[in-house]
N, C-alpha and C positions, 0 to 999 in steps of 0.2 A: 374877605378875610381868608388868610391861608390856613389850611388844617392839616396838621401832622399826623399822618397815618403810618410812620415809620415802624410803630410797634407791632403792626399787624403782619402776618405772614403774606409772602409776595403771591401765593397762589393756592387754589383749593387743591386738597389732596387728590391724586390721580385715581385711577381704578385698580384695586387689587387683582392680580392675574395669576393664571396657572403657572407660568414659568417661574415667577418669584416663589410661589408655594412649593413647586417640585424641587427648586434648589434649597429651600429651607429644610425641607424634609431629608435632604442629604443623598438620596440614591442616584439623582439624575447626574449630578457632577462626577460621582465615582463611577458610575456606568460609562459615562463618556470617555473617561480615561482608561478604564479596562478594555474598552473596545477599540482604542485608537482613534477615537474621533476627535480630530484636531480642532477643538474649539475652546474659546476662553470667554468668560464673561466681562463685558465691558466695565471697567472700574465705576463704581457707584451706580451701576444700574443692572438690569437683567437682560440686556441685549448681548446675545452671544454672537461672536466673531469668529469667523473661520481663519484659523492661523495661516493656512497656505495662501489665502487671498484676502487682504484687509477689506476689500470691497464687499465680501460676502458676509451676511449677517442673517439672523433669525430673531425677530423682536415682536412684541405686541405694539401696535400703533393705533392712534386715532384713526377712524374710518376715513374720514375727510383726506387726511394726509395720505393714506394708503391709495384711495381712488385717485388722487392726483399724481402719485408715482406712476400708476399704470396709465393714466392719460398722457404722462410726459415721456412715454415709452420705455420707462425703466423696466429692466428685465427682472420681475419679481412675481411671486405667486402668492396667492392667498390660500392658506393651507388650515386656517381655522378661524373660528369666530366665537367671541365670548360675549355674553349679555348679562350686563350687571345692573341692577336697580340701585339708582342713586337718589337720595332724599335732596329735595329743594326747599326753600323758604322765601317769603316775602318779608323784607325788613323795613321797618318804618321808624322815624324819630320816636324817642321816648314820650315826648308830649304830643304825639299825633292823635287825631281823633279817630283815626282808622284803628279798629279793633279786631274785625273778623272779615271773612270774604264777602259778607253782605255790604260791608262799607266800601268796596272797591269800585262801586259804580261811579263812572265819571273821573276817577283818579288817574293820575299819570304815574305809570310804572316803568321804571328805567331798566333796561337790559344792556350790558357791558359785554362786549367780545372784540378781541383784536382782528379777528378774520371775518370779512363781510359774509363768508358762507356759513360760518359757524353762527354768526349773529343772526342771520335769517333763520337758521334751523332752531336757534334757541328762542326766538320770537314766536315761531310756529309751536315749539313745545310748551312755552309759557301760556299762550293763548288757549291751547287745549286745556291745560290744567286749570286756568283760571275760569273758563267756561263751565267745566264740570263742577268747580267749586261754587259758581254763581247758581247753577241750576240746582244744587243740593240746598242752597239757602232760598230757593224759590224766586230767583230774579232771572227773568227771560230776557230783559233788553237793557240796554245802557252799559255796554261793555267799557272797561277802562282803556285808556290810550297807553299803547305800548311804545315807549320812547327808546329809540337807539342812541346809546352813549358812545359816542365815537371820540377819538383823541382830539377832535376839534372844540368839544364843549366841556372838557374837563382838564384839570392840571395833570401834568405827568407825574405819576406817582409809581409806575411799575406795577403791573398786574391788573387784570380786569376788574377783580373784586375791590381793588383799591379805588379804581375809576368810579365804579359804581357807588361806593360809599361816599367819595367826595361830592358827587352829584346829589346824594340824598341829603347830607348835611349842609350843602350850600342852598337847598330849596329848589333845585332844579327839577327834582321828581318827588312825588308824594311818597313813593315807595320803590324798592328795588327788588328785582327777582335774582336770587343768588344761590349757589350750593349751600347746603346745610352746614358744611364745613366752615365756610366763609361767615355764615350767620353766627355761629358759635363763637368763633374768634372775634368778631365785630363786638358781640355782646360783653366780651371781656374788658375791652378798651374803650368803647364809645357808649353814648347815650342813645342806644338803639334798642328796639326789641322786635320780636317775630310777631307776625300776624297769628292770633291764637289758634285759629282752626284750619290753617293751610300749611300742610307739610306733605306735598305729593311725593310719591315715588316714580321716577321716570326711568325706563329702561335705556341703557346706554351701551352701544355696540363698541366692540374692540376688535381689530382685525390682527391675526397672526400671519406675519409676512416672512418669507424666506427669499433669497436671492435665486433666480431660476438655475443658475450655474451650480450652486451648491446642491439644489435639489436634483438637478440631472446628474451630478457626478457622485453624489452619496446619498442616494433615496433612502437606503436602508438605515442610515445615520439619522436622518431626519425623521423616519418612521419611529426609531427608538425614542427620540425626543418627545414625539407626540404620545407614544405609549406611556411614557413616565408622566405626561401631563394628564393622561387619562386616569392613571392609577392615584396621581395626586388629588384630582377631583373627586373620585371615589372615596378616598381617605377623608376628605373635607366633609363629606356628607356623614360619615360615621363620627367625626369628632368635630362637631360644630364649634365649640367653645375654643378649641386649640387652633382651629382655622382662623377664627377671628383674631387671635392674639397674633398669629403669624402675619396675617393681613395688615394689622395695625403696625407691626414692625417694618413691614415693606413700606408703608406710607409714612412712617415717621409720626404717628399719631398716638395718643393715648388708648390703651386698650378699651376703656370704658366708653370711648367716643365712637367706636365703630358702629355700634347699634343705633346711633344718633345720625351717622352719615349715609348708611346703606340700609336695605330692608333686611328684615329679620331672616330672609331667605338667602342671605349672602352665602352661606357654607353650601348651598346648592348651586352656585352660579359660576363655578371654576371651570366648567366643562368647556372645551374648545371645538367640540363636534360641529360642523356646518350643517346644521339641521335645516330642513326646508323653511321653518319660520325664521330662522335667523338670516338665512341666505336671501329669502324674499326681502326682509328688512335692509339688507345690504344693497340688493338690486334696486329697492325704491329709493333709497338714499342717493345711488347713482343717478336715478332719474330726476330727483329733485334738484341735484347739484347742476345737471345739464340744463334743466328747464329754467333755473336762476341765473344761468349765465356765469356760473362759478366753477365750471370744469370745462377746460378746453382740451380738444384731442379726442380721437375715436380709438376704441379698443374693444376687444371681445372679452366679456366678463364670463369666463367659463370655469365652472367648478369641477369638471370631470376628474382633473388630475388630483385635486385635493381629495375627492371621494374616494379614490383608489388608494391614496395614502392613508387616510383615516382607516380604511378597512385593514390595512396592513398593520397600522399601530394597534387596532383593536384586537387583532389576532396576536400580536406580541404580548400585549397585556394579559390576555386571557390564557396564553399557552404556559405561563409561569416562567417563561425566560427572563423577564424582568423581575427584579427584586422588589417586592411591594414596600411601601414606605414604613419605616419603624418608628420614625420620630426620634431617632438617636441624635445627640448633639453632633454636628458636623465638624469634623477636625478641619483645622486650618489646612492640613497637608493631604486632604482628600481631593480637594479641587486643585491644589497646586504643590510644587515641590518645596523641600526645605531651601532656605537661601543658601546660595554657594558659599558664603562667608563661613557657615557652618563647617564646612568641609576644607576650606582654604586656610582659614585662620586658626591653626592649631599651635599650641606650644610645643617645644620639642619634648619628645618622649624619653623619659628616664630609662636608663639600661640596668636592669637588675642583673645581679650576678649569681645569686644563690637562692636556695629555698627560704632562708631566714629573711633575706631582703624582700622577697616576694610576700611572705605573710605579713611583715611590717607594712608594706605598701597596702596591702589588702585591708589592714586593720584601720589604716589612715583613712582610706576611701570609705570604709563602712561607717566610721564615725561622722565622716562629713555628710553622707547621704541619708543616714537614720532620720535625723529630725524632719525632713520633709516628705517622708515616704508616704505617710497617710494623706496629706494633702495632695500629693500628686496622683494618687489613685482616686481620691474623691473627685478631683476636677479633671482627671484624665489629662494632666499636664506633662507633656513629654520631656524626659530627663535630658535635654540638649547640653546643659552646662555639664550635667554629671558625666555624660558619655565623653566629653573632651577630657574631663579630669581623669576617667579610667584610662584613656590612652596616655595622658601626661605622666601618670605614675608608673608607666612601664607595664600595666597589667594586660597588655594585648601580646606580649612576647613571652609570655610564661613557658610555653612548651617548644619554643624554638630551640633546636639542638645548639649545644655549647659550640660545635665546630662552626656554626654561623652566627656566633655572637650572642645567643640566647642562654638563659639560665638553665633550660632543659629540666624544670622542676619535676619531682616525682609525682605520680598520680595522687599518693596520700596528701601531698601538700596542696595539690590542685583541688582535691575534694574539700580540704580545709578552707581554701579560699572561697570556694562556691558556697560553703556554709556560711562563712562570715559575712559575704556580701548580701546573700539571700535573707539572712537574719535581719539585716538592715532594711532591705527593700527587696522582696521577692520578684518583683518585675525586673528590676535592673539585673538581679542575679541571673536571670535567664537570657539576657541579651547576649552576652559574650560566649554562650556555650557553642553555638554553631560556628563561631570564630575559631575557637580551639580545635573543634571538629575538623575543620578544613585545614588548619596549620598541620594537624596529624596527617590529613590526606596527603599534603604535599610531601611530608616526611617519608611517607611510605611508598607512593609511587611517582613522585615528581622526578623530573630529569634534573641534572646537576645545574643547568641553567635556571630552571623554574625554581629550584630550592634557594639559589643565590637571590634571584630577584624577589620572590614573594615573602621569604623569610626576612628579607632586608625591609620589605613594606611593613611587615608586622612590628619588627623592632623599631621603626620610625613612627610608630603609631597609627598606622592605617588599620581600619577595622573591616573585616569580612562579614558580610551578611550571610543570607542563604536563600537559596531558590531550590528547595527540595521538594516540598509536597504540593500536591495539586488537588483541586476540587474536581477537575474533570476526570472523566473515566478513560484512562489510557488503554491501550491495547493489550490483551493477554493478562497474564498474572502480575506484570511490572506496574501497571497502573500509571503509566508515564506517557503523557501525549506530547510533552515538549520534545521537539526534534532538533538534531544537529547534523546538518549535511554539508557536504564539501562544496565550497563556492564554485561558481562556474569557471573561474579563471584558472583552475588546476594549479594554484599556488600555495597549497597546503593550508590555506585558511578555510574558515567554517561560516555558515550562517545558522543563526539560532532562532527558533520561532516557539512560543508556547505562553503558558500562563501559569503563574505559581500562587499559592496562598499558604497561609501560617509562616510567612516569610519573616521570623523573627529577627529584627535588627537590621533589616535590608535598608529601611528608611534612612538608618544612621550611617550606613556602610560606606566605604570607599570602593570596595570591590564586592560584587555578588556572585559568589560559586553557585552555578545552576546545574542541576542534574538534567541530563537529557539522554535520549537514545540516538545512537548514530544509525547509519543506513544499514549496519550489520545487526541492529537491534542490540548493541552492546551499551552498557551504562557509562556514560562519560560524565566528567565534570568540567564545565567551561567557566573560567573566572572572567567575569564581564566588568568592566569599569562602571561605576554607579551612573555616571552621566553619559554613557555611550549612546549613539543614535540609536533610536528604536527601543530604548529602556524607560519604562514608566514605574514608578514605585508609589503605591497609594497607601495612605494611612486610613484603611478601611476595616480595621480590626475592631469588632464591636462585641467581643466575648465578655462575659461577667466578670472575669478575673484577668490577671496578668495585663491590666488595662493600658499600660504605657510601653508594653514591648514592641509596639508597632508591627504586630504579627499579621500585616494584611498582605496585599497582592503585589506581585511583580509581574509586569506584562512585558513580553519581549516579542518585537516585530521585525523580522528581517535584520537582525542584530549581527553585524560582522565581528567574527571572533578570530584573531590570529591563532594559528596553529600552536605557537608557543605558549598559549594560554589555555590549552586543552590537555586535561589528564584523564588516562584510561582507568576510570574509577572501579571497572570491573575486576581488574587485576588484584585488588586487595583481597579478593575472595577466592583466588585460584588455590590457596592452601590454608594451613592453619593461620588464624588471625585473631588479634585481640581489640581490633578496630571497633567492632560493634559494641563490645563491653565498655571501651573508652567513651564512646559517645553516650551511652545510657548512664554511665555511673555520675556524670555531671548533672543529669536530670535529677538523679535520686539525692544528690547533694544539695540542690536547689530546694526540694521539698523538706528535707530534714532541717535547713536553715529556718524556712517559713514556719515548720512545726515547733521549733525551739522558741521562736520569737512568739507565737501564740501561747504556749505553755507559760512563758515569763509573763506576758501580759495578763493572763488569767490569774497567776499568782499574786501580781501586784494590785489587781482590782479586788481580789479577795481580801488581801490584807488591808486594803485602804477604804473600799466602798461597800463591799457586800455586807449585808446585815446578817446576823446569825439567824438560823431557822427558828421559827416560834416554838418554844418549849424544848430547845436544845440545851438550855441550862449553862450555855457558855457565854462569856462577855463579847467574844468577836467570831466572825465566821471562820478566821484562820485557826480557832481552837476546836472546831467541830470535828469529831472523830471520823465521820463519813467522808467529809471533804479531804482530810489529811490522807485516809485510805486511797480516795480516788487520785489525788496528786501523786501518791505512791505507784499506783497502777501506771498512770500515763508516764511518769519518770522513768520507770524501769523498761516500759517498751521503747521509750526515746533512746535510753542507753543502749538497749539491745540491738536497736535499728543502727545506731551509730557504730556500734562495734563490729557489726556485720558488714557495715559499709566500709569501715576501715580495712577488715579482712579483704574485701572485694578489690579495694584500692591496692593492696600488698600483691594480689594474684595478677593484677594487670601489670605492675611493674616486674614481677617475676617472668611473666610471659614475654614482656618487651626485651628482657635481658637474656632469656633463653626460650625462643619461639619454638614450640613443637605442639603436635596434637594434644598431649597432656596438658602443657601449661596453658594453651589456648583454651582447652576444654575447660580446665579449672577456673580460668578467668571468667568464661562465660557463665558458669554454674553459680559462681558466688555472686556475680553482679545481678544475675536473675533473681536469686535467693534475696539479695539486699533490696532490689527494686520492688519486689512484692511486699516485704516486710515494711519498708519505708513508706509505700503508698498507704498500707493499711494504718499505719501508725500515725502518719501526718493526718489523714483524714479524720481519724478517731479524735486526734487531739484539737484540731481546729474546729470541730463539732462540739467537743467536750467543754470548750472554753465558755460557751454560754451556760451549759449544764451547771458547771461550778461557780461561776461568777454571778449567776442569777439574772432576773429580769432586767435590771437597770443596765446590764452591760450590753443590752440590745439596742440601746440608745444610738441614733445615727451619728452623734457627735463623736463617739469613741471610734467608729468605723473598724470595729474588731471583725466584722464579717469579711474584710478583705483577705484575712488569712485563710479562712475557709474558701472564699471564692478563688483565691490564687492556686490553692492546693487542688481544689476540686477540678478546675479546668486544666492546670498543668499535668497532672497525674493521667489525664486522658491521651496525653501525647503517645504513650506507648502502653497498651492496656496491660495491668498488672495480672490479670486473671490468665493470661497466657503463659506467664512465667511459672505458675504451678505445674503446667504439663512439661515445660522444659526441664525444671528440676525434678519432677516425678519420673521422667525417663531415666535419668541418672540413678536415683536411689532404687528404683524397680529393676531396670534392665541393664544399668551400667552404660548407658550410652549418653554422650555428651550431646546437647543441642548445638546445631550448626547454623549460623545465620548466613543465608545465601541471598543473592539478588538475581 
């Protein structure tokens, strides 16, 4: 009789391993890109492939296969071993008289494996487990017969578990020895059951292999990978339940099933250190395969190189150079880049001609992005569609001079636009700030050729990102480690090297303006095409707020930059300048927009949901005198901050029209004053939202905390406390603060 087993899975789940865990935790793939390790994960697996040579790989493999690679002369190295305890079971038919291990005496137990070597090893393992079970049952003689189930005596069904179950259901064996995962799956679909008192845990070795060429040419990179595996294994020990969940996700099994498939110590078994006990087990396996005639070829099984590599990995992990796992959700664009279609398939940008048209375009954009703002923040869903729309509406050409086809809107209008957009979505509001900052850079110090080219790019909808800030400690007071040196060809071109962070908007940009020091220690700005060779942009931003700004890393390695794309940024600061004030006022406008949204959300919640305080004597919370008074305080502070911000915008426009020490000083003074007041006001309002709206407003479904998170993290950009000193110097000593680089 033919038996249909198609409902069963084709194979027992594999072994959860450290590479999959490290990837799920997120730091490994980001660190590889940060440090220029040219490796990608094979689609559908956790096998790492070296991009320079597709024959190079790093992967966990079955130890039998690993030893066969070595025996065949493949140039690979064993750099780690993982030992995992897997549960097994003996299955019998539902009506069988076999109930416990004591009943196995004289029974025929089938064992199926495709590979003769693995079949022999599985028989040895099963015999050991059954002997121990019989001894515990008080039976010293009469072992069962272990029958090898090869392809010759079962129907072809695909997978060793199906072959074993065919033999069981057809009566060719009294029982079968299978993995616990196969047993659970079979019980769902077939009339079979497990032997009641037999559920052994068997240690299973897995080898971590790397091609010798990759190890030889990039040992430091391999050590970094091993360091991350070590940190992931340590994390799993501290977070057993989460480690089990991630293991279940890797294997594609239900979370609750992990405890049935592996031992309760699984969370302690992700380490890949080649300890003496694991290495001796590997050597013994090598000897068994040779003795059984299952391994041909001679080779030296030497772990010396792996030991040195493991020491290097341990030092990296303990030094703090590698970021420990935080279990943050891994962005799709931490491991890989945005699709090229995002940059290529753009609608034509609208040409705005006036402040009025710009304001209307901003209102349209704000209305479109407002409904999805909370969900984007909650799920950290990047605003790809929204950034295309920003360009399409012409909102990237706002400050391009009229002489080059732009509307050249006033700073007052620019501030109003940032308030509008940030009121709708504070994260999106921040993204174009650096774009306009660098458009202004081109206006102030760009050559005529640079102005024509880059202004044209902006008017056509190209976005500029930023590569300004660094986490590294640069030399001297400049804190810039990124270098721009003349290329060896004496052709007027340059080579850029460095790493940037807080690179807001760079992920979405067509061009990334990068701040670097030239050989004379002068601050330069190099405009780098987003997809230039040597440029990597990572979505590794994990701040508590401004979650969709993509304020992560830009890594630059030996990037070639034509001289025509380099600007002498230091020249902006040779005399009076309003450039610093221009950059900062946009940040203040972002915070005002967020604060107004928070105050409006608080008012709407109080009017519709907040209950009046017990004993207040009023019918609704909106009638409570104390709440009315508090909204009055917050509203007055918001109006005062907006008024000062408007005055500061006017001072910038005046300085632009008539630049001298007095107008530049007034622009700096009023922007610093506004920046301090806006920061204090925005933080107070976003915090007071919960004070006035009450406990129910803290429910996560409202996501009101995004306003506070966004303001709190964004106002750290340029510490407001310093502004008091800048302003105080003027009111006490009549000295304007001057920003210098």
